[in-house]
C-alpha positions as CSV (number, residue, x, y, z in Angstrom):
1,X,-18.6,13.4,-16.0
2,X,-15.0,11.4,-15.3
3,X,-15.2,9.1,-12.5
4,X,-12.8,10.2,-9.7
5,X,-10.3,7.4,-9.3
6,X,-10.3,5.7,-5.6
7,X,-6.5,6.3,-3.3
8,X,-4.9,3.1,-2.4
9,X,-2.2,3.4,0.1
10,X,0.6,0.8,-0.5
11,X,3.0,-0.3,2.1
12,X,6.1,-1.5,0.3
13,X,9.8,-2.3,2.5
14,X,11.4,-1.9,-0.7
15,X,10.4,-0.2,-4.1
16,X,12.2,0.2,-7.6
17,X,15.2,1.6,-8.1
18,X,16.0,-1.1,-5.2
19,X,17.0,-4.5,-7.1
20,X,15.0,-7.0,-4.8
21,X,12.1,-8.8,-6.4
22,X,9.1,-7.8,-4.8
23,X,10.6,-4.1,-4.8
24,X,10.5,-4.5,-9.2
25,X,7.0,-6.9,-8.3
26,X,5.7,-3.9,-6.6
27,X,6.6,-0.9,-9.0
28,X,5.1,-3.1,-12.3
29,X,1.6,-3.8,-10.2
30,X,1.8,0.2,-9.2
31,X,2.3,1.6,-12.3
32,X,0.2,-1.2,-14.0
33,X,-2.8,-0.2,-11.9
34,X,-2.7,3.6,-12.1
35,X,-5.3,3.7,-14.6
36,X,-7.8,2.6,-12.2
37,X,-6.3,4.3,-8.5
38,X,-4.7,7.1,-7.3
39,X,-1.2,5.4,-5.8
40,X,0.7,6.6,-3.0
41,X,4.1,4.1,-1.4
42,X,5.7,4.0,1.8
43,X,9.3,2.7,1.3
44,X,12.7,2.7,2.5
45,X,15.2,5.1,0.9
46,X,17.2,2.9,-1.8
47,X,19.2,0.3,0.1
48,X,18.6,-3.3,-0.5
49,X,22.4,-3.8,-0.3
50,X,22.9,-2.5,3.2
51,X,24.1,0.7,2.1
52,X,22.1,4.1,1.5
53,X,23.7,6.9,-0.8
54,X,24.6,10.4,0.1
55,X,21.5,12.5,-1.4
56,X,19.1,10.1,1.2
57,X,21.1,10.9,4.0
58,X,20.1,14.3,5.5
59,X,16.4,14.1,5.9
60,X,13.8,11.4,7.6
61,X,11.1,11.9,5.0
62,X,11.5,12.0,1.6
63,X,8.4,13.0,-1.2
64,X,9.0,12.3,-4.9
65,X,6.7,10.6,-8.1
66,X,7.7,8.4,-10.5
67,X,6.3,7.3,-13.5
68,X,3.0,8.8,-12.1
69,X,3.2,7.0,-8.4
70,X,3.5,9.2,-5.3
71,X,6.3,8.0,-3.2
72,X,7.0,8.6,0.5
73,X,10.6,7.1,0.9
74,X,12.2,6.5,4.6
75,X,15.7,6.7,5.6
76,X,16.6,4.1,7.8
77,X,19.8,2.7,9.5
78,X,22.4,1.1,7.1
79,X,22.9,-2.6,7.7
80,X,25.0,-5.6,7.3
81,X,23.1,-8.8,5.8
82,X,25.7,-11.0,8.1
83,X,24.4,-8.9,11.1
84,X,21.3,-10.3,12.2
85,X,21.0,-7.2,15.0
86,X,21.8,-4.4,12.1
87,X,18.8,-6.0,9.9
88,X,16.4,-5.9,12.6
89,X,17.5,-2.0,13.6
90,X,16.5,-1.1,9.9
91,X,13.7,-3.0,9.5
92,X,12.1,-1.5,13.0
93,X,13.2,1.5,11.5
94,X,10.9,0.9,8.5
95,X,8.1,0.1,10.6
96,X,8.0,2.9,12.8
97,X,8.7,5.7,10.0
98,X,6.0,4.0,8.0
99,X,3.8,4.3,10.7
100,X,4.7,7.8,11.2
101,X,4.1,8.7,7.3
102,X,1.1,7.0,7.0
103,X,-0.1,10.6,8.9
104,X,1.6,12.6,6.0
105,X,-0.8,10.8,3.1
106,X,-4.7,11.8,3.3
107,X,-7.7,10.0,2.9
108,X,-7.3,6.4,1.2
109,X,-9.6,4.1,-0.1
110,X,-7.8,0.9,0.1
111,X,-4.6,-0.2,1.6
112,X,-2.7,-3.0,0.3
113,X,0.3,-4.6,2.2
114,X,3.0,-7.5,1.6
115,X,4.2,-10.0,3.5
116,X,7.8,-7.8,4.0
117,X,9.4,-7.3,6.4
118,X,7.9,-10.5,7.7
119,X,5.2,-10.3,10.4
120,X,5.7,-6.3,10.2
121,X,4.2,-5.9,6.9
122,X,0.9,-7.3,7.6
123,X,0.6,-5.4,10.7
124,X,1.2,-2.3,8.9
125,X,-2.0,-3.0,6.6
126,X,-4.1,-3.4,9.8
127,X,-2.8,0.1,11.1
128,X,-3.1,1.5,7.7
129,X,-6.3,0.7,7.7
130,X,-8.0,2.0,10.6
131,X,-5.8,4.9,10.4
132,X,-7.6,6.0,6.6
133,X,-11.2,3.6,7.4
134,X,-10.0,1.9,4.0
135,X,-10.2,-1.5,3.0
136,X,-7.0,-4.0,3.4
137,X,-5.7,-6.2,0.9
138,X,-3.1,-8.1,2.3
139,X,-0.5,-9.8,0.0
140,X,1.5,-13.0,1.3
141,X,4.7,-13.7,-0.6
142,X,5.9,-15.5,2.1
143,X,4.6,-17.4,4.9
144,X,5.9,-16.4,8.2
145,X,6.9,-17.7,11.1
146,X,6.3,-20.5,8.8
147,X,9.9,-20.0,6.7
148,X,11.7,-18.9,9.5
149,X,10.9,-22.5,10.8
150,X,11.5,-24.4,7.8
151,X,14.9,-23.4,7.6
152,X,16.0,-23.3,11.2
153,X,16.5,-19.3,11.4
154,X,14.9,-18.8,14.9
155,X,13.9,-22.4,17.6
156,X,12.3,-19.3,20.2
157,X,9.3,-21.2,20.5
158,X,7.6,-18.1,22.4
159,X,8.3,-15.9,19.5
160,X,7.5,-17.9,16.7
161,X,4.2,-18.7,18.7
162,X,3.9,-14.6,18.8
163,X,5.0,-14.4,15.8
164,X,2.3,-16.7,14.3
165,X,-0.5,-15.3,16.5
166,X,0.4,-11.3,14.5
167,X,0.1,-12.5,11.0
168,X,-3.2,-14.7,12.1
169,X,-4.3,-11.2,13.2
170,X,-3.3,-9.7,9.7
171,X,-5.1,-12.0,7.9
172,X,-8.2,-12.1,10.1
173,X,-8.4,-8.5,9.9
174,X,-7.6,-8.3,5.6
175,X,-10.5,-7.9,3.9
176,X,-8.6,-10.1,0.8
177,X,-5.5,-12.1,1.4
178,X,-3.9,-12.6,-2.0
179,X,-1.4,-15.5,-2.1
180,X,1.1,-16.0,-5.0
181,X,0.7,-20.2,-5.2
182,X,-1.8,-22.8,-5.1
183,X,0.3,-24.6,-2.5
184,X,0.1,-21.0,-0.2
185,X,-3.6,-21.8,-0.3
186,X,-3.4,-24.9,1.8
187,X,-0.9,-23.1,4.4
188,X,-3.7,-20.4,4.7
189,X,-6.6,-23.4,5.3
190,X,-4.1,-25.1,7.9
191,X,-3.7,-21.9,10.0
192,X,-7.3,-21.5,10.5
193,X,-8.4,-25.3,10.5
194,X,-11.9,-25.6,11.3
195,X,-12.4,-21.5,12.0
196,X,-13.7,-19.4,9.3
197,X,-11.1,-18.4,6.6
198,X,-10.6,-15.2,5.5
199,X,-11.7,-14.1,1.9
200,X,-8.6,-15.2,-0.2
201,X,-7.6,-15.6,-4.0
202,X,-4.4,-16.7,-5.3
203,X,-2.7,-14.5,-8.2
204,X,0.9,-16.1,-9.7
205,X,3.7,-13.3,-9.8
206,X,4.8,-12.5,-13.2
207,X,7.9,-10.8,-15.1
208,X,7.5,-8.1,-18.0
209,X,7.8,-10.7,-20.4
210,X,8.3,-7.6,-22.8
211,X,11.6,-7.0,-20.9
212,X,12.9,-10.4,-20.2
213,X,12.3,-12.6,-23.2
214,X,15.1,-14.6,-25.4
215,X,18.0,-13.8,-27.3
216,X,20.4,-15.5,-29.8
217,X,23.7,-16.4,-28.0
218,X,25.5,-14.0,-30.3
219,X,23.7,-10.9,-29.0
220,X,27.2,-8.6,-28.4
221,X,25.9,-7.9,-25.1
222,X,25.3,-11.4,-23.8
223,X,28.6,-11.9,-25.1
224,X,30.1,-9.0,-23.6
225,X,28.9,-10.7,-20.2
226,X,30.6,-13.7,-20.8
227,X,33.7,-12.0,-21.7
228,X,33.7,-9.8,-18.4
229,X,32.8,-12.6,-16.1
230,X,34.9,-15.3,-18.3
231,X,32.5,-17.6,-19.1
232,X,33.1,-18.1,-22.5
233,X,33.1,-21.1,-24.6
234,X,31.5,-22.7,-21.1
235,X,28.0,-24.8,-20.6
236,X,26.6,-22.3,-18.1
237,X,24.6,-23.4,-15.3
238,X,23.5,-20.6,-13.8
239,X,21.9,-19.4,-10.4
240,X,20.3,-15.7,-10.5
241,X,18.8,-14.2,-7.7
242,X,19.4,-14.0,-4.0
243,X,21.8,-15.9,-2.0
244,X,19.9,-16.3,1.5
245,X,18.9,-18.9,3.8
246,X,16.0,-20.4,1.9
247,X,17.7,-22.2,-0.9
248,X,20.2,-24.7,1.0
249,X,22.8,-23.4,-1.6
250,X,25.8,-24.6,1.2
251,X,24.7,-27.8,0.4
252,X,24.3,-27.5,-3.3
253,X,27.4,-25.7,-3.7
254,X,29.1,-28.7,-2.2
255,X,28.3,-30.7,-4.5
256,X,29.5,-29.1,-7.1
257,X,33.3,-30.9,-6.4
258,X,31.3,-33.9,-8.5
259,X,32.0,-31.7,-11.6
260,X,35.0,-29.6,-10.3
261,X,37.3,-30.9,-12.9
262,X,35.2,-30.0,-15.9
263,X,36.8,-27.5,-17.3
264,X,34.4,-27.1,-20.2
265,X,31.4,-26.4,-17.6
266,X,31.0,-23.5,-15.0
267,X,28.4,-22.6,-12.2
268,X,28.2,-19.5,-12.4
269,X,26.2,-17.6,-9.0
270,X,24.7,-14.5,-9.8
271,X,23.6,-12.0,-6.9
272,X,24.2,-11.1,-3.2
273,X,23.0,-12.0,0.0
274,X,23.3,-13.4,3.4
275,X,25.4,-16.5,3.1
276,X,27.3,-15.3,0.2
277,X,30.6,-15.4,2.5
278,X,30.0,-19.0,3.7
279,X,29.6,-19.9,-0.2
280,X,33.2,-18.4,-1.1
281,X,34.4,-20.2,1.8
282,X,33.0,-23.5,0.4
283,X,34.6,-22.6,-3.5
284,X,38.1,-22.3,-1.3
285,X,37.9,-25.3,0.9
286,X,37.2,-27.5,-2.2
287,X,39.0,-25.6,-4.6
288,X,36.0,-25.4,-6.7
289,X,37.8,-23.3,-9.8
290,X,34.2,-23.9,-12.2
291,X,32.3,-22.2,-9.8
292,X,32.1,-18.1,-9.7
293,X,30.5,-15.6,-8.2
294,X,28.9,-12.5,-10.2
295,X,27.1,-9.3,-8.3
296,X,24.2,-8.2,-8.9
297,X,22.8,-7.0,-12.3
298,X,20.7,-4.0,-12.9
299,X,17.8,-4.6,-14.1
300,X,18.0,-3.2,-17.2
301,X,21.0,-5.5,-17.5
302,X,19.0,-8.9,-16.2
303,X,17.8,-9.8,-19.6
304,X,21.7,-10.5,-20.8
305,X,22.9,-12.1,-17.3
306,X,20.1,-14.6,-17.6
307,X,20.2,-15.3,-21.6
308,X,24.3,-16.1,-20.7
309,X,22.8,-19.3,-18.8
310,X,22.5,-22.2,-20.4
311,X,20.5,-23.6,-17.8
312,X,19.4,-22.0,-14.2
313,X,18.7,-23.2,-10.9
314,X,15.3,-22.9,-9.7
315,X,15.8,-24.0,-5.7
316,X,13.9,-23.8,-2.3
317,X,15.2,-25.6,0.8
318,X,13.6,-28.4,2.3
319,X,10.1,-27.3,3.8
320,X,9.5,-24.6,1.7
321,X,6.3,-25.9,0.0
322,X,3.2,-24.0,0.8
323,X,5.5,-20.7,2.6
324,X,7.2,-19.0,-0.6
325,X,7.2,-19.2,-4.5
326,X,10.7,-18.7,-6.0
327,X,10.3,-15.8,-8.1
328,X,13.2,-16.3,-10.0
329,X,11.5,-18.8,-12.1
330,X,9.8,-16.6,-14.0
331,X,12.7,-14.4,-15.4
332,X,14.2,-18.1,-16.2
333,X,11.3,-19.1,-18.6
334,X,11.1,-15.6,-20.2
335,X,14.3,-15.8,-21.2
336,X,13.3,-19.0,-22.5
337,X,16.1,-20.9,-20.4
338,X,15.8,-24.7,-19.0
339,X,15.3,-24.9,-15.3
340,X,17.2,-27.2,-12.9
341,X,14.4,-27.5,-10.2
342,X,14.8,-28.6,-6.9
343,X,11.7,-28.1,-5.2
344,X,8.8,-29.8,-3.3
345,X,6.4,-32.2,-4.7
346,X,3.4,-30.2,-5.3
347,X,4.9,-26.9,-4.9
348,X,3.9,-24.1,-7.2
349,X,7.4,-23.6,-9.1
350,X,7.1,-27.3,-9.5
351,X,3.7,-27.6,-10.7
352,X,4.6,-25.1,-13.5
353,X,8.0,-26.7,-14.4
354,X,6.2,-29.8,-14.6
355,X,2.8,-28.6,-16.3
356,X,5.3,-26.8,-19.2
357,X,7.9,-29.4,-19.4
358,X,10.4,-26.8,-19.3
359,X,13.0,-28.9,-17.2
360,X,13.9,-31.6,-14.8
361,X,13.1,-31.4,-11.1
362,X,13.6,-33.4,-7.7
363,X,13.2,-33.5,-4.1
364,X,14.9,-31.0,-1.7
365,X,17.9,-32.5,0.0
366,X,17.9,-35.2,-3.2
367,X,21.6,-34.8,-3.6
368,X,22.0,-37.9,-5.7
369,X,19.2,-37.3,-7.9
370,X,20.6,-33.3,-8.2
371,X,23.8,-34.9,-9.1
372,X,22.3,-37.1,-11.7
373,X,20.3,-33.8,-13.5
374,X,23.7,-31.8,-13.6
375,X,24.8,-35.0,-15.5
376,X,22.0,-35.3,-18.0
377,X,22.3,-31.7,-19.1
378,X,25.7,-31.9,-19.3
379,X,24.9,-35.1,-21.9
380,X,22.0,-33.3,-23.6
381,X,23.6,-29.6,-23.8
382,X,24.2,-30.6,-27.7
383,X,20.9,-31.9,-28.2
384,X,17.6,-30.4,-29.0
385,X,16.1,-31.3,-25.7
386,X,17.0,-28.1,-24.5
387,X,15.8,-25.9,-27.3
388,X,12.6,-27.8,-26.9
389,X,12.1,-27.3,-23.1
390,X,13.3,-23.6,-24.1
391,X,10.3,-22.8,-26.3
392,X,7.8,-25.1,-23.7
393,X,8.6,-22.4,-21.2
394,X,8.2,-19.3,-22.7
395,X,5.1,-20.0,-24.5
396,X,3.8,-21.4,-21.3
397,X,4.6,-17.9,-19.4
398,X,3.2,-15.8,-22.4
399,X,0.1,-17.9,-22.3
400,X,-0.6,-18.1,-18.6
401,X,2.2,-16.0,-16.6
402,X,2.2,-12.3,-18.1
403,X,2.6,-9.0,-16.4
404,X,-1.2,-7.8,-17.9
405,X,-3.3,-11.1,-16.4
406,X,-2.1,-11.0,-13.3
407,X,-2.2,-7.2,-12.9
408,X,-5.7,-7.5,-13.8
409,X,-6.8,-9.9,-11.6
410,X,-5.4,-7.5,-9.1
411,X,-7.4,-4.5,-10.2
412,X,-10.6,-6.9,-10.0
413,X,-9.9,-8.4,-6.4
414,X,-9.2,-4.8,-4.9
415,X,-12.3,-3.5,-6.7
416,X,-14.0,-6.3,-4.9
417,X,-14.0,-5.2,-1.7
418,X,-16.8,-3.2,-0.3
């Protein structure tokens, strides 16, 4: 007799086809665990860009199935990434909608939530645990309010204390806490100090190494991408990902004035985000003709845009160590590209770069060193050094950071919750 699959409910703010990195990771995780669990997702309708297509504007809830995963999508208000109020309305609408959608699913054995939206993702997991009498697995992709404090997004001490209390509450009531960096384990410990730590484990994020891999520079779609965005015959130093608060991008772009006269070099920023308009203003102010901004690429085209870059930025703002891990690193090394890292010492991403020897790294805020690294890459662009870094990064990923390795760990950890 075949054993009946256990039921797993996942709260996911964003889920495929949304382009948010967590939405893509959760899609691969959910589909990768279907052999072990009957899975239902509660998420928003596709809306990561802030806009909602017509087919999702009529109803409050939409039931779908995607590749064997059951999905309940919630209609939320459209929002602007530069407006705090509209983003808050959007997030709160998801939170309330997800609470209500919990009544639309039956018995669950496990509830899994991630730390997005900040604080509310964890609280949804606790709610699901109580409502479904299930085991709760809390996956912390980003620690908040620590992340909020690190970039000065809010200085309201009372609100920050409430946020910290709420997220500790979620951790305490979780049957398992999963963090995505070795440095994040230390952050969890610092929250509890002498008190008993929740049961926890570290599992790296990943990228599907069979979807993103090195391509020839002569690949016709890579060449087409370069032609479309006027990158031909240039040494391309690329940033691919969210143009948000946590990456010190405003200061990085200002630095590029040092290279404004280099017609053979181009700095390409691929993506959207809350500070894109400010970055465009800096480009105009300093007349940075060799800085270009390129829209988000569809997941199916990501392999071509990543392969178009000769070197890729992997950046975190100062103070982010132990709080989050930039997931863009996995795509960079999957495509076999050298890394220009601006990361705190002993942070997870920096540890991976140093262990694999796939790039040059310096501290956030050390702008002189950033300039030196850019110059070093430019000077080495016609040597074998970049090729060797590419091979080392890709090899490290295949050995340590594959989708299969991480998803197997998730399955085992979820099943261990008794």
